N, C-alpha and C positions, 0 to 999 in steps of 0.2 A: 267350246269350253264347258257346256252343260254335261257332255259325256264324261269330261275329265272329273267333274265333281262327284260322279257316281262311284268312283273307286274308293272303297272303304279304307281308311287309314291315311288319306291324303287330304290336307285342309290348308286354308289360308287363315293364319292367326288374325290378320287384319284384312277383312274382305276388300278386294280391289287393289291390294298392294302388289300383287304379282309375285309375292314371295311365298313359296309353298313349304309346308312342314309335313313330316310323316309321324305317325304314332303306331307302336307295335309292342308286342310282348317278347322279351328276349328269352334265351335258353334257360334262364334261372327263374322265369316267371315274373320278372320285374317289368313294370310298365315304363316305356321309354318314349321320348319325343326328340326329334331332330329337325333343325332348321336346314333346308336344302337350297332353295332358290327357284329354278324353273320347274314347271310341272313335269316335264319329261324326265328331268334328273331325279325328281322325287319319286316318280313311278318306278324307275330303274332301281333306285336304292332300296325302296320298300320291298321289292321282289327279292333283292339280295339279303336284306335283314331277315326276312321271313324264312329264307332258305337256311341261313346260319342258325336261326333258332331251332329249326327242325333237326339240323345236324348236331345240335348241342354245342355249337361254337360260342365261346364267351366273347363278349364285346369289351374292348379296352379303349380308354381315352374319352368315353362319353361322359357328359356331366350327369352325375347321379343325384337322386333326391337328397336334400339336405337332412342330415341326422342331427338331432338336438340332444343335449345332455339329459333332458327330461325323458326322452325315449330310452336312452341307455339306462337311466336310473330305474325306470319302470320295468325294464327287462331284468335288471339286477334284483329288484324287489321280488319278482316272481321266482327267481333263482334262490333267493334267501328264504322265502316261504317254503320252498320245496326241500332245501338242503339243510337249513339250520334247525337245531333242536328248539331254540327259543327266538323266533324271528321278530317279535313285536318291537323290542327296543331298537334293533337295527333298521327296521322299516321306518320307525319314527325319525331316526337319524338321517336316513336317506331322503326323507321328505324335506328335512331342513336343508340338506345339500342341494336339492332341486331348486329351492328358492334362490340360493346364492350363486348357482352355476348355470342359471337359465340361459338359453341361447344355443347357438350352433356348437356341436361337440368339438369341431376342429378349432373353435375359438378358445377352448379350455387348454391353456398352455401351462407348463410347469410353474412359471412365474405367477399366473393367476391362481393356480391351486394353492401355492404357498401364501399368497396374499389373502385368500378367502379363509384358509385355516388359521392364519395368524390373527386376522380380524375377529373371527368367531371365538377363538381361544381367549383373547383379551376381553371381549364383550361378555362372555359367559363364564369367565374365570375357570376355564377347563384345566384339568391336570394334564401332564404330558401323555398319560395313558389314554385319556378321553380324546385328546387331539389326534393321537395315532390311530385310535379306533375309527374316527371319521376319515382320516387319511386312507386307511385300509378300505373303507367303503367306496371311496372315489375310485380306488384301484380296482375293486371288484366290478364296478359299473363298466369301466373300460375293458377289463379282461373279458367279461361276458360279451361286450360289444365286439371285441376282436374275434371271439369264438363264433359269433353270429355274422361275421364278415361285414359289420357295419362301420367299423373304424379299423385303422391299421396300427395305431400307436397308443400307449398308455402314458399320458403326461405325468401322472402321479408317481410313476416309478423313478422319475428324475428328481423328485423332491426328497430331501433328507428328513427322516423322521425325528421327532423330538426325543431327547434322551430321557429315559424313564428311570426312576429310583425304585426298583422292585423290592428293595430291602426296607422300605418305609414301613414302620410299625407304629401307628398312633393308636393308643388305647385309652380308655376312660379310666382315670384314677378314681379311687373311692370318693375323694373330695369333689371331683368334677361330677361324678354320678349324683351325689347329693344335691349339688347345685342344679343339675339338669332336671331332676325330679321335682325340686321346689319350683322351678320355672314352669314345668308342665302343669303342676297343680295350681298355679297362680291364675290360670286362664280357663274359664268354663269351656271354651271351644277346644282346648288342648287336653284337658284332664282325661277324657274318655279314650285317648290314644296311648295312655301309659302301658296298657297290655302289649301293644306293638313293640314298645321299647324292651319290655321284659322278654318277650319271645325272641326278638332278634339277638339280645345279649346273652341268652341262655340256650340258644340252639345253634348259633353261628350260621344260620341260613343266609344266603344272598338275598338281596331285595326282591329280585324276580321270583326266586324260589318260594319265598315266604308269602308274597302278596298274590302271585298269579298261579303258582303250581302246587301250593299246599292246599289239598282238599280233604274233606272229612272222610271220603272213601279210602284214603291212604293213611288215616290216623287210627291207632289202636290205643285208646286211653287206658285200657286194662294192662296192656303190656308196656305202656308209657313210651311209645315210639311214634315217630312221624316219618313217612317215606316220601322222598321226591323221586319219581320214576326216572327222570332224565334231567340231570343238572347241566350246567354250562359246559362241563367236560364231556357231556353225552353219556354219562354213567349214572346209575342209581345210587342214592345215598340214603341210609337209614339213620335217623337222628334219635338218640335216647333223650327223653325229656326229664329234666330234674324237677324239683318241687316248684321252683319259680316259673319254669316253662309250663308246668301243669296248671298252675293258678291262672296263667294267661289263657291257656287252652279252655279252661272251664268258663271263663268270661266270654270267650268267643263262641263257645257252645251254646250259651244262653242267647246269643244273637242270631244263631242259625245253625242247623244240624245237618246240612247237606251242601255240597258244592264247595266254594271257596271258604277257607277257614277265617281269614282276617276280614272282619266286617265292622262297621260303625254301630252305634247304639240303635240305629233305625233298621239294622239288618241288611244294609246295602254293602256289597263287596267293595273293598278298597284296593286300589292299584298302586298308589304312591304315598309316601310319607311327607311329600314336599310341602303341603300346606301348613304343617305344624312343626316338623322336625327342625328345619333350618332356623325358623324364627325362635324356637325354644332354645336352641343352642346359642344363638346370639343373645337372647334375654339372660341366659345363664352366664354370659361372659366367657364362654369357652372358645378358644382360638384353634383354628386349623383342625377341625373335626368334621368328618363326613359320615353319612349313614354307613358306608362300608366299613368304617372304623369300629362299628359295633361288632362286626365279625372278627376284627383284630382283637378286640377286647375279650371276646369269648376264648379265642385261641391263647392269648397272652395269660389269662387267668388260669387256664388249664396247665400251661407250662410252668407257671409260678408255683403251682401246687404239686409239681413233680411228675405230671403226666408225660409219658414217653412221646417223642416226636412222631413215631409210627402211629400211635393211637390218635394223635391230633390230626395227622394227615388223613386218616380214615374218617374221622368225624367231620372234617371240612370237605371231604370228597376230592382231595388232591390225588393225582395219579402217582405221584412219587414224593420224595422228601425234599426236592429242590426248593419248592415254594415254602415248605414248612420250616426249613432251617432258619428263616428269618427270626423265629421265636426262640432259637436255641439259647441265646445269651441270657434270656430272662430267668433261667433256673441255675445260674452259676453257683448258688448256695448248695444246691443238690449235688453239683459236680464236686464242690469242696468236700462234701460228706462222702462222696464215692471214693475220692482219692485218699481220704483219711483212713479208710478201712484197711489199706495196705501199708500204712506208715509204720505200725508197730511190728509187723512181721518181715519187714524188708531190711536187711543189713545195710548200714550206712557207714561211710568213712568216719573215723573219729574226728570230732571237731577240733580244729586247731586253736590253741590258746595263744593269743598274741602276747608277746613279751612286752612289758612296759619299758619303754626306753629310759635309760638312766640320764638324768639331767645333772650336769655338773654346775655347781655354783662357785664362782670365783669371788672371793672377798678381797 
C-alpha cells in the first residue's frame, strides 16, 4: 500500500477508509475531484481522465464547484466598470443586490428575484423605473455568468418588469419653489446647499453629471458654458449657463477652482444631495417631488416660454424627440397663437344662422 500512495492525484479523503479519490485538472483547466472506491479503480480512472484532458475532451456529469450569486455579481461589476460610461451608481446597486441574493446562484429562482425586488421596492419606496433598473442588473449578472459558462439560465428573464410611466412630468411651481427655498434657508446646515438647487434647476443636468462629472476643466465662464464629455446616453452635452446658473458657479468657484465643481463651504467635493434635499422637501410640505424633477422643472419652464422641443432635446442631451415630447402640452398657449395666424387668411364656410322656432300660444 505504501507504493500506492506514491501516485500523485490519488488519495484517501478519510485515511484508513479504503475509499480512494482522484484529483486532476480537466481540459478547461478546472480543478476536479472524484470519489472512486478501490485503489486500482482510482488508478485506472486517473489515467483515463488525464488522457481526456490532454486530448481536449470535455467532461460531463461531474459535480462542479458551487457558483454563488456574489461571484456572478463581482464578474458583472467588472463588466460594468469596463463597458458603462458611468458605472458608480450601478456598482452601488449591485452591491445592494449581493446582500439580498447571497448564496448559491442556482438557488436564485424567478420567485426569489420577484420577492427580493418587491421587498426592496416597498422598503426603499422605489419608483417603477428604479425597480426595473435593479431588475436589469440581476439580469446582467446572470447574462455575464452564462457567457462565462458559470450558469446556464437567467431567472430574472422570467420575472415581469414593473410598468413605468415615462410620461410623468412633475415640476416645481413658483409657489413650491418659494416654499423650498424658505425651508433651505431655515436650517444652517442646509443653507449652503442652495447653489446646488440653483445649478440643477437652471442647467437641467442629471444628478451624476452635476455632482461627479462636472469639472472646472470643462467649464468656460467667459463663454458661459459647461460641458459634460459623456452623459448617460454616452454622448457629450454642452450646457449654456444663464444668470442664475452663473451665480451658482461663482459661489462654487470660491470653494475650489480645479476638479469637481460642486463643493461644500469647506471645499470638499460633494457626491449626493441626499443629506439635505429630501428633508428640505419634506419640511416645505412638497409632495411627490424627487431630485430628478428639478430636471423636469428646467425643461418644463423652457417649454412654457415657447422653446422648441428640438432645442429642449439638445439641451437635455436626448438622442431624439421621443423623451422630450412629454413636455409638448405645456406650451398649448403658443400653439393657440400659432394656429391663430392662419385664421384670418383662410376662407371658411359661412356661419349658419339658426332660425328661432315659432311658438304658438293658444288662449
